[in-house]
Residue, then its C-alpha position, 0 to 999 in steps of 0.5 A: x839747320x837753324x837751332x832755336x831756343x823754346x820759350x813759352x812754347x815758341x821757337x826763338x832766336x837768341x840775342x846773338x849766337x855762339x860756335x859749337x865745335x866737333x871735338x874730332x876735328x876742332x871745326x865748327x858744326x854751327x852756331x848756337x843761340x845765346x840767350x840774354x838774361x832778359x830771355x831767362x826772365x821770359x822763360x822763367x815767367x812762362x814756367x811760372x805762368x804754366x805751373x798752376x795748370x800742369x800741376x793741377x793735372x793728374x799723374x796719368x795726364x802728365x805721364x801720357x804727355x811724357x810718354x808721347x815725348x819719349x816716342x817723338x824722341x825715339x822717332x827721331x833716333x838717327x838725327x839725335x845719335x848723329x848730332x850727339x856724336x858730332x857735338x860730344x865726340x862719343x862714337x856712334x856705337x863704341x867699345x862695348x856698345x857704350x857710345x851715342x846709341x847707348x846714351x840714346x837708349x838710356x835717355x828712353x829707358x829713364x823717361x819710360x822707367x820714371x813715369x811709371x812712379x807716382x807719389x800718392x798721399x800717405x795716411x799717418x794717422x786715422x781714428x775716430x777723432x783725427x786723420x792726418x795725411x802727408x801730401x807731396x806738392x810739386x815745388x814750382x819752377x825747376x832750373x836744370x843745368x846740365x853738363x857736357x858728358x851726357x847732355x841728352x840722357x842727364x837732361x832727361x834725369x833732371x826734367x822728367x821727374x820734375x815734370x811728373x811731379x807737376x813742376x815746370x822747367x827751365x833747362x840749360x845745357x852746357x855750352x859746348x853741347x847744346x845742340x841735341x838738347x835744343x832739338x829735344x826742345x823742338x820735339x817737345x814744343x808740339x807735345x807739352x803745353x806752352x811754358x811747361x818746358x823751356x830750353x835756353x842756351x848760352x856760352x856763359x853767364x846764364x847758369x849763374x843767373x839761374x842760380x840767383x833768380x828769385x822765381x826759380x824754386x829749385x836747381x838741379x846741377x850736375x857738374x864740377x864741385x867748384x861750380x856746384x859750390x857756386x850754385x849753392x851759394x847763389x841759391x841761398x838768396x831765396x833758399x832754393x832746393x838743390x840737388x847736386x850731382x858733382x865730381x867723383x874719384x871712385x875707387x875700385x878694389x880688386x882682391x886677391x881672389x878675383x878672376x882676372x880673365x873674367x873681371x878685366x874686360x868689365x874693369x876696363x869698360x867701366x873705367x873708360x866708358x865715354x872715354x873716361x868722361x863719366x861721374x861714376x867711372x872706375x878712376x882709381x884702381x887698387x889691385x892686390x900685389x898678388x895679381x897686380x901684374x896679371x891684371x895689368x897684362x889683361x888690361x894692356x891687351x884690351x887697350x892695345x885692341x881698341x881704336x880712338x878716332x872720329x866717332x862717326x867712323x864705324x870702327x872707332x871704339x873711343x872718340x876725342x875728349x869733349x873739349x880743349x880745357x879737358x884735353x889739357x887737363x888730362x895731358x897735364x895729369x899724365x905729364x905729372x905722373x911721368x915726373x913722379x915715376x909713373x910707369x906708362x903701360x900704354x898710351x901717354x902720348x898724343x899721336x893724333x892732334x886733328x881733334x882732341x884725341x888722347x889714347x887709352x892710357x894705363x899707368x902703374x908704379x904710382x900711389x896716392x899723393x900723385x895728382x893722377x890718383x888724388x884728382x879726378x881725371x875724367x878722361x882715358x887714363x887709369x892709375x893702377x895702384x898696388x896694395x897688400x893689406x885690405x884694411x889699408x886700402x879701404x882706408x886709402x879709398x875712403x880718404x878721398x874728399x869725393x864719395x860718389x861711387x866705389x867697387x870691390x872685385x872678388x869671387x867671394x861675394x859675401x866678403x866683397x859685399x861687406x867691404x863695398x858697404x864700408x866704402x864711403x860713397x853713395x853708390x858701391x858695386x860688387x864685380x862691377x862699377x858705375x851700373x846705374x838704372x832708373x829704379x835705383x837711387x843715385x847720388x854722392x856724399x862728401x864733396x860729390x854733392x847731395x840729393x838723390x836722383x832716380x826711382x821714388x826717392x828721386x821724385x821726392x827731391x822735387x816735392x815739398x811735404x804738406x801735412x794735413x790734419x783733419x779733426x773730425x769733431 
């Protein structure tokens, strides 16, 4: 298949191509188009030209188009899911059904859930002399830069609220996972007016060019904190609006009264979802000393029951890490933990080097100050840290520079809820972790970024406020 970009309603080639690898085999899947800066300019100009007519439509008119896009995506489910597995690595089905099919289902749920919202004018004052209205107006051209862990679903998180509120979009996916998003562009070509959605791909350089582009009014970026800071610095050239969903090192706190047998499967699933390559996965597990050994035993039982392999194989629970750089980081953090005295309960050794496979790994006898605890591993390795005092562990959980998510696990819901509210993070959960949905705002604090996604709050991120004062006499 030939992959092409979408610019101004036309499928176009790049000025050159770059290779896209299957992380399960380290082999080339195909070549993707490499956009030039001039093609970026064309895409932005097309989005700017399409903005007046698109923003003039009613919410219902835009909603109809976006629902048609959802229907087209659903009609191409088999092809999109298989492409997603080949380029990202996640199994077709996977552990707890959280593989490529899960991402695809989330994609549809977020489109259909998001388009039900609508921002209507608010009357702030009404009397015989004065009426004051607050209107939400679209910003203009939105630049979307998406990561490689959930290439299709996160693209939808970015573009659907932008389009629904009347903006036009230039979307640039990760250079390691561009294929599913390019197919999304091909589906959008015959549904959305020319220029409303443009999809460009690049192995390098284009993201930074988007950040400084004078005709892009907002950047939505999901990715690492260092890159987010670079985007923020570049965006200052024309005071772009920003939504930044950056790194996380989420803590889970398991209290002494937790039901270990009932909670262990959920703890395992939420730590290793997408092979740990999830921003809001559980990445540091603090366990009360009285139940530490029992929980470790339960988690090891689950770990020993799963298979890591090629995502196209039906019995694979987990796939490879998505790219060599991430694979090397996980190995580096594991090796450091060994030097620091970490006890590897399972995993920790690469036994299949045909792809970027790293086994599910559990490590205890470890604590804060070790890189595996202090840094975001973004892979299938979980540090388990013993604690005795609740106030002390809360302080340890909050001492992290990140603040995306956190959780508390307990049979005492009231106590756990009060503790979860004291976690310094954008989202907290009781007896779960990382569970998100289209109607619940999601975003980080501290070094995890700023701005909110999802629901009405997320829509507002794509608008500016205009206050209209109407003097009646």
